[in-house]
C-alpha positions as a Markdown table, in Angstrom:
| # | Residue | x | y | z |
|---|---|---|---|---|
| 1 | Met | 11.6 | -9.3 | -11.0 |
| 2 | Ala | 9.3 | -6.3 | -10.4 |
| 3 | Gln | 9.7 | -3.3 | -8.1 |
| 4 | Phe | 6.5 | -2.8 | -6.1 |
| 5 | Val | 5.7 | 0.6 | -4.7 |
| 6 | Leu | 3.0 | 0.0 | -2.1 |
| 7 | Val | 0.7 | 2.9 | -1.0 |
| 8 | Ala | -1.9 | 2.4 | 1.7 |
| 9 | Gly | -5.2 | 4.2 | 1.9 |
| 10 | Ala | -6.5 | 6.9 | 4.2 |
| 11 | Trp | -5.0 | 7.2 | 7.7 |
| 12 | Leu | -2.3 | 4.6 | 7.1 |
| 13 | Gly | 1.4 | 4.7 | 6.4 |
| 14 | Ser | 4.1 | 2.4 | 5.0 |
| 15 | Trp | 3.8 | 0.2 | 8.2 |
| 16 | Ala | 0.6 | -1.3 | 6.9 |
| 17 | Trp | 2.4 | -3.3 | 4.2 |
| 18 | Gln | 4.9 | -5.1 | 6.5 |
| 19 | Glu | 3.7 | -8.7 | 5.9 |
| 20 | Val | 3.0 | -8.1 | 2.2 |
| 21 | Ala | 6.4 | -6.5 | 1.6 |
| 22 | Glu | 8.2 | -9.4 | 3.3 |
| 23 | Asp | 6.5 | -12.0 | 1.1 |
| 24 | Leu | 7.2 | -10.0 | -2.1 |
| 25 | Arg | 10.9 | -9.8 | -1.1 |
| 26 | Ala | 11.0 | -13.5 | -0.4 |
| 27 | Ala | 9.7 | -14.1 | -3.9 |
| 28 | Gly | 12.6 | -12.0 | -5.3 |
| 29 | His | 10.9 | -8.7 | -5.9 |
| 30 | Gly | 11.7 | -5.3 | -4.7 |
| 31 | Ala | 9.1 | -3.9 | -2.2 |
| 32 | His | 9.0 | -0.2 | -1.4 |
| 33 | Pro | 6.2 | 0.7 | 1.1 |
| 34 | Leu | 5.6 | 4.4 | 1.0 |
| 35 | Thr | 4.1 | 6.8 | 3.6 |
| 36 | Leu | 2.4 | 9.8 | 1.9 |
| 37 | Ser | 2.9 | 13.3 | 3.1 |
| 38 | Gly | 0.8 | 14.3 | 6.1 |
| 39 | Leu | 0.3 | 10.8 | 7.4 |
| 40 | Ala | 2.0 | 8.4 | 10.0 |
| 41 | Asp | 5.6 | 9.5 | 10.6 |
| 42 | Arg | 5.1 | 12.3 | 8.1 |
| 43 | Gln | 2.2 | 14.0 | 9.8 |
| 44 | Asp | 4.0 | 17.3 | 10.0 |
| 45 | Val | 4.3 | 17.6 | 6.2 |
| 46 | Pro | 1.6 | 19.8 | 4.5 |
| 47 | Ala | -0.2 | 17.9 | 1.8 |
| 48 | Gly | -2.7 | 18.3 | -1.1 |
| 49 | Gln | -3.7 | 15.8 | -3.7 |
| 50 | Gln | -0.9 | 16.7 | -6.1 |
| 51 | Thr | 1.6 | 16.4 | -3.2 |
| 52 | His | 0.6 | 12.7 | -2.9 |
| 53 | Val | 1.0 | 12.2 | -6.6 |
| 54 | Gln | 4.5 | 13.7 | -6.4 |
| 55 | Asp | 5.3 | 11.6 | -3.4 |
| 56 | Ile | 4.9 | 8.5 | -5.5 |
| 57 | Val | 6.6 | 9.8 | -8.6 |
| 58 | Gly | 9.4 | 11.1 | -6.5 |
| 59 | Glu | 10.0 | 7.8 | -4.8 |
| 60 | Val | 10.2 | 6.0 | -8.2 |
| 61 | Glu | 12.7 | 8.5 | -9.5 |
| 62 | Arg | 14.7 | 8.8 | -6.3 |
| 63 | Leu | 15.3 | 5.0 | -6.3 |
| 64 | Asp | 15.6 | 4.9 | -10.1 |
| 65 | Leu | 13.2 | 2.1 | -10.2 |
| 66 | Arg | 12.3 | 0.2 | -13.4 |
| 67 | Asp | 9.6 | -2.5 | -14.0 |
| 68 | Val | 7.5 | -0.7 | -11.5 |
| 69 | Val | 4.2 | -2.0 | -10.2 |
| 70 | Leu | 2.4 | 0.8 | -8.4 |
| 71 | Val | -0.1 | -0.5 | -5.8 |
| 72 | Gly | -2.8 | 1.7 | -4.5 |
| 73 | His | -5.2 | 0.7 | -1.7 |
| 74 | Ser | -8.5 | 2.5 | -1.2 |
| 75 | Tyr | -8.1 | 6.3 | -1.3 |
| 76 | Ser | -4.5 | 6.0 | -2.6 |
| 77 | Gly | -5.8 | 4.6 | -5.9 |
| 78 | Ile | -6.4 | 8.2 | -6.8 |
| 79 | Pro | -2.8 | 9.5 | -6.6 |
| 80 | Val | -1.5 | 6.1 | -7.7 |
| 81 | Gly | -3.5 | 6.2 | -10.9 |
| 82 | Gln | -2.2 | 9.7 | -11.7 |
| 83 | Ala | 1.4 | 8.7 | -10.9 |
| 84 | Ala | 1.1 | 5.7 | -13.2 |
| 85 | Glu | 0.7 | 7.8 | -16.3 |
| 86 | Arg | 3.5 | 10.2 | -15.1 |
| 87 | Ile | 6.3 | 7.6 | -14.7 |
| 88 | Gly | 6.3 | 6.6 | -18.4 |
| 89 | Asp | 8.1 | 3.5 | -19.4 |
| 90 | Arg | 9.2 | 2.8 | -15.9 |
| 91 | Leu | 5.6 | 1.4 | -15.3 |
| 92 | Ala | 5.0 | -2.4 | -15.7 |
| 93 | Arg | 1.5 | -2.4 | -14.1 |
| 94 | Val | -0.7 | -0.6 | -11.7 |
| 95 | Val | -2.8 | -2.6 | -9.1 |
| 96 | Phe | -5.8 | -1.0 | -7.4 |
| 97 | Val | -6.6 | -2.8 | -4.2 |
| 98 | Asp | -10.3 | -2.2 | -3.4 |
| 99 | Ala | -9.5 | 1.3 | -4.5 |
| 100 | Asn | -10.9 | 4.5 | -5.8 |
| 101 | Val | -9.6 | 5.4 | -9.3 |
| 102 | Pro | -8.9 | 9.0 | -10.4 |
| 103 | Val | -11.3 | 10.9 | -12.6 |
| 104 | Asp | -9.9 | 14.0 | -14.3 |
| 105 | Gly | -11.2 | 17.1 | -12.6 |
| 106 | Glu | -12.9 | 15.1 | -9.8 |
| 107 | Ser | -11.8 | 14.5 | -6.2 |
| 108 | Phe | -12.3 | 11.8 | -3.6 |
| 109 | Ala | -14.9 | 14.1 | -1.9 |
| 110 | Ser | -16.9 | 14.7 | -5.1 |
| 111 | Gly | -17.6 | 10.9 | -5.3 |
| 112 | Trp | -18.6 | 10.6 | -1.6 |
| 113 | Trp | -21.7 | 8.4 | -1.3 |
| 114 | Gln | -23.4 | 11.0 | 1.0 |
| 115 | Gly | -22.5 | 13.9 | -1.2 |
| 116 | Gln | -19.5 | 16.3 | -1.3 |
| 117 | Glu | -21.1 | 18.8 | 1.1 |
| 118 | Val | -21.6 | 16.2 | 3.8 |
| 119 | Phe | -18.0 | 15.0 | 3.4 |
| 120 | Glu | -16.5 | 18.5 | 3.5 |
| 121 | Ala | -18.6 | 19.4 | 6.5 |
| 122 | Ala | -17.1 | 16.5 | 8.4 |
| 123 | Leu | -13.6 | 17.7 | 7.5 |
| 124 | Ala | -14.4 | 21.2 | 8.7 |
| 125 | Glu | -15.6 | 19.8 | 12.0 |
| 126 | Asn | -12.3 | 18.1 | 12.5 |
| 127 | Asp | -10.0 | 21.0 | 11.7 |
| 128 | Gly | -9.6 | 20.1 | 8.0 |
| 129 | Phe | -8.7 | 16.5 | 8.6 |
| 130 | Trp | -10.6 | 13.2 | 8.0 |
| 131 | Ala | -10.9 | 11.5 | 11.4 |
| 132 | Pro | -9.7 | 7.9 | 11.6 |
| 133 | Leu | -12.2 | 5.1 | 11.9 |
| 134 | Thr | -13.2 | 3.6 | 15.3 |
| 135 | Ala | -12.9 | -0.1 | 16.1 |
| 136 | Ala | -16.6 | -0.6 | 15.4 |
| 137 | Asp | -16.2 | 0.6 | 11.8 |
| 138 | Phe | -14.2 | -2.5 | 11.0 |
| 139 | Asp | -17.0 | -5.0 | 11.8 |
| 140 | Gly | -17.7 | -7.4 | 9.0 |
| 141 | Gln | -14.4 | -6.8 | 7.3 |
| 142 | Gly | -12.7 | -10.2 | 8.0 |
| 143 | Leu | -10.4 | -8.8 | 10.7 |
| 144 | Asp | -9.8 | -10.2 | 14.1 |
| 145 | Ser | -9.5 | -8.1 | 17.2 |
| 146 | Glu | -5.7 | -7.9 | 17.1 |
| 147 | Gln | -5.8 | -6.7 | 13.5 |
| 148 | Val | -8.5 | -4.1 | 14.2 |
| 149 | Ala | -6.5 | -2.8 | 17.2 |
| 150 | Arg | -3.3 | -2.6 | 15.1 |
| 151 | Ile | -5.1 | -0.6 | 12.3 |
| 152 | Ala | -6.9 | 1.7 | 14.8 |
| 153 | Ser | -3.8 | 2.4 | 16.9 |
| 154 | Gly | -1.6 | 3.1 | 13.9 |
| 155 | Ser | -4.1 | 5.4 | 12.1 |
| 156 | Thr | -3.5 | 9.2 | 12.0 |
| 157 | Pro | -5.9 | 11.9 | 10.8 |
| 158 | His | -5.9 | 12.3 | 7.0 |
| 159 | Pro | -5.2 | 15.8 | 5.5 |
| 160 | Gly | -8.4 | 17.1 | 4.0 |
| 161 | Ala | -6.9 | 18.9 | 1.0 |
| 162 | Thr | -5.7 | 15.5 | -0.5 |
| 163 | Leu | -9.4 | 14.5 | -0.5 |
| 164 | Thr | -10.9 | 17.7 | -1.9 |
| 165 | Glu | -8.4 | 18.7 | -4.6 |
| 166 | Pro | -9.2 | 17.3 | -8.1 |
| 167 | Ala | -7.3 | 14.7 | -9.9 |
| 168 | Val | -5.3 | 15.6 | -13.1 |
| 169 | Leu | -5.1 | 13.1 | -15.9 |
| 170 | Thr | -3.7 | 13.7 | -19.3 |
| 171 | Gly | -4.8 | 10.3 | -20.8 |
| 172 | Ser | -7.3 | 7.5 | -20.2 |
| 173 | Leu | -6.8 | 5.0 | -17.4 |
| 174 | Ala | -8.2 | 2.4 | -19.8 |
| 175 | Glu | -4.8 | 2.6 | -21.6 |
| 176 | Leu | -2.9 | 1.5 | -18.6 |
| 177 | Pro | -2.0 | -2.2 | -17.8 |
| 178 | Ala | -4.0 | -2.7 | -14.6 |
| 179 | Thr | -5.3 | -5.2 | -12.1 |
| 180 | Tyr | -8.3 | -4.4 | -9.9 |
| 181 | Val | -8.5 | -6.4 | -6.7 |
| 182 | Lys | -12.1 | -6.4 | -5.4 |
| 183 | Cys | -12.6 | -7.3 | -1.7 |
| 184 | Leu | -16.0 | -9.0 | -1.6 |
| 185 | Leu | -16.8 | -8.3 | 2.1 |
| 186 | Asp | -16.8 | -4.6 | 1.2 |
| 187 | Gly | -19.3 | -5.0 | -1.6 |
| 188 | Ala | -19.6 | -7.7 | -4.3 |
| 189 | Glu | -19.5 | -5.3 | -7.3 |
| 190 | Pro | -16.8 | -2.7 | -8.3 |
| 191 | Met | -17.8 | 0.9 | -8.4 |
| 192 | Asp | -19.4 | 2.1 | -11.7 |
| 193 | Asp | -16.3 | 3.9 | -13.0 |
| 194 | Val | -14.2 | 0.8 | -12.2 |
| 195 | Ala | -16.6 | -1.6 | -13.9 |
| 196 | Glu | -16.4 | 0.5 | -17.0 |
| 197 | Leu | -12.6 | 0.4 | -16.9 |
| 198 | Leu | -12.7 | -3.4 | -16.4 |
| 199 | Gly | -14.1 | -3.7 | -19.9 |
| 200 | Ser | -10.7 | -2.4 | -21.3 |
| 201 | Glu | -8.3 | -4.8 | -22.9 |
| 202 | Gly | -5.5 | -4.2 | -20.4 |
| 203 | Trp | -7.5 | -4.5 | -17.3 |
| 204 | Arg | -8.0 | -7.6 | -15.2 |
| 205 | Leu | -10.3 | -8.3 | -12.2 |
| 206 | Val | -9.2 | -10.4 | -9.2 |
| 207 | Glu | -11.6 | -11.1 | -6.3 |
| 208 | Met | -10.7 | -11.7 | -2.7 |
| 209 | Asp | -13.1 | -13.1 | -0.1 |
| 210 | Thr | -12.1 | -10.7 | 2.6 |
| 211 | Gly | -12.7 | -7.1 | 3.6 |
| 212 | His | -11.4 | -3.7 | 2.7 |
| 213 | Trp | -8.0 | -4.1 | 4.4 |
| 214 | Pro | -6.5 | -7.3 | 2.9 |
| 215 | Met | -2.9 | -6.3 | 3.8 |
| 216 | Phe | -4.0 | -7.1 | 7.4 |
| 217 | Ser | -6.7 | -9.8 | 6.9 |
| 218 | Arg | -5.1 | -11.8 | 4.1 |
| 219 | Pro | -1.5 | -10.5 | 3.6 |
| 220 | Arg | -0.1 | -13.6 | 2.1 |
| 221 | Glu | -3.0 | -14.1 | -0.4 |
| 222 | Leu | -2.6 | -10.4 | -1.4 |
| 223 | Ala | 1.1 | -10.9 | -1.9 |
| 224 | Arg | 0.5 | -13.9 | -4.1 |
| 225 | Ile | -2.0 | -11.8 | -6.2 |
| 226 | Leu | 0.6 | -9.0 | -6.6 |
| 227 | His | 3.3 | -11.5 | -7.5 |
| 228 | Gly | 0.9 | -13.0 | -10.1 |
| 229 | Ser | 0.0 | -9.6 | -11.6 |
| 230 | Val | 3.5 | -9.2 | -13.1 |
| 231 | Arg | 3.0 | -12.3 | -15.2 |
| 232 | Val | -0.2 | -11.2 | -16.8 |
């Protein structure tokens, strides 16, 4: 069975994967939710983009994991994609859950839909952190009020350096065995860079009829998709 390393997106920690991890373990897999530096119970740890990459690589090596499926949600697709090429033959597959993917020399901020300057100005106004979303920001994402409250209450400010420092890739993501999970309530089509990668032989697209946080809105369905990804 596979060893899943689960990494949530901005503002979140390992706690976000509770239901998904339980179902994966019930199916016989290893499940290792990871909190990245500077977030949740690790808020006091300074972090940049490469810190997050090393968090993931370090967890795989610390636990001496093999047959690893790296799972990156939203922002964390950027460090997960970099970590995937750094763990070598330990990697079985990488799964991007409605996620950004890394582009060599580019950052999360450089791809921001309003432009990098707007995004960096927002960080500067919040002491260098990306402020968590408010409850209203989750409207239309397939979440009930209890799920929204859980996400909002557990979120912590996201360290800005992880969002402005560039990704470092030595190869092409197209060469990785990968599954991309597109959450349709957050937009019907993948981002352009993802759409290009989905034309690669080793990439597979799975769609979910839910919003951007499926570990809360559809945890069992997401766990089934992750379980199925190791049999691709």
